C-alpha angles and dihedrals in degrees: 000000000000110000093214097060099074098061091044092050093041092050092053093043088050091051091049096051090051084067107084093214100169107170122305096011118088099194093191098303093125090045087061091047097046089052094054094044096047088051086061094053099262119146104232124210117195110207121189117184135172144029134244140330092030098023178197092325126193115225133174135204118186125184141177131181128018143252127014148012089041112193125186136193113209133195148122137264095197122095139194120261117276093239112208100006090197088071092062118094091215138017104295089220100041097082093227120195120209135149093001097305131105109224123203146099106290095016087120100022097068128296089094090059093047090053089049089051088056095047092049094045091051092054092046094050091050092055094045130239144193119247134018131313119195140170119216106199124177130186092205108067098103091048136050092313090223104124101027130066097358091059092043093056088051086055094047090055094049093050096043095242098122108152121235092215132013131198116197112207098211117142101273104150113104111201104348133020107273101019095112142027124191116230096171145356135223116250122252130219130180123194131189115202122192116184115201118212138158121266122232149133117303090225090060106041091159087070095054140043112228110215092195092068090053094045092050089052091049095052093042090054092048095048094048094065115091101217095203142310095249132268136246097288101016139073119234115288115249137199118210128189100222099178142012119184136173105154097203112158094188127081094203101048129088103221127233099228142028128191137200136171127200141181132213123197104195137186131221091283089079143046126219089238094053092050090047091053089049094052094046094048090050093050093047090051090062106025115019092183096053122121117232128190121185130188121187106202093185144334124243115265140178132202101209109238108256143115095331097052089041090056090053093046090050093053089048092050091046090057105031105022089232126125102222121227116237108231144173096195129122135040133315129289137177087276085086087070100036092056092074091066105038142341112295133193128179129222133160149115128336106276103213094117103035115130088005134118108272094018108192150158135214111254089221089057091054091055091044092048089053091053091050094049086049090051090050091054091048087059103041099035108035123183 
């Protein structure tokens, strides 16, 4: 492992963390990144998309080289809010280093990985390579994801710069750096159900129509269905009720409306459209006048294990000595969008502290991650 990598990666991660880039604000984070990449010879495109309330969003595409193979790192500079800042032991946007750890919002998810991207890219550019190397960086991954990667992919298609392979640097390791690679993700669907009834006195229920009764029946039927038992690469799909609200301040009044929200994480045995149709049919059977709003955040996908995942695994093993598990567990990421253009695999830091108070990363893991990414480049973009 090269001794000079850790401070370079650490310095860039520190500079990125000092930018309070809570979605959709950029706060200078992509200026920092653009300057670092331009210094390595990359051509940097600044791409701003969208309008209020979800935008505008700053995005960045940087590229060097030409032709094929075209390999891209992908990630995001935006972060989630800090929550109650008084719960942090340090300033969340100071990039404090103590006891071998870099602490700050985004250290783990995923400014540390972006810094490792740049370190690895710098080393690879210096040694020379055949093909094209790019970075696809959005400022909208932690938010609605409306004006970020989706719009960048359209731009890449329009400009003829679609990558052949993409590695997303989300935190994927479970316990130790290198123990897990993500080769797919379950899909995600959210549904909002509003059952309309007729308000009335509880002592005269025949003069009213209680929407709570109908809503409870709807949720009971939805929850009673076992969606599946899992597939070869995916855990079983699950439906979870995430909110029930009536807002009735009176004890003797039947309310006029009742609301619920649910989420389904589904595997490749389902499509979002089919699940939406099932939800709507179930609701209509109990409450024909109900309102249903569905948002499909992403479909399930799998990048079949093969040469690409094997190259990443080999790079991991060379640095850590671990043989990583190939997994589809966890939540969604922008890989769900990128998969429509090219094979995509995710690999990054251990995710135990992401989105938490005192989010942090081991400085040693930053150095090792840069070495792993450099090893990936050596395999997919040889000189």
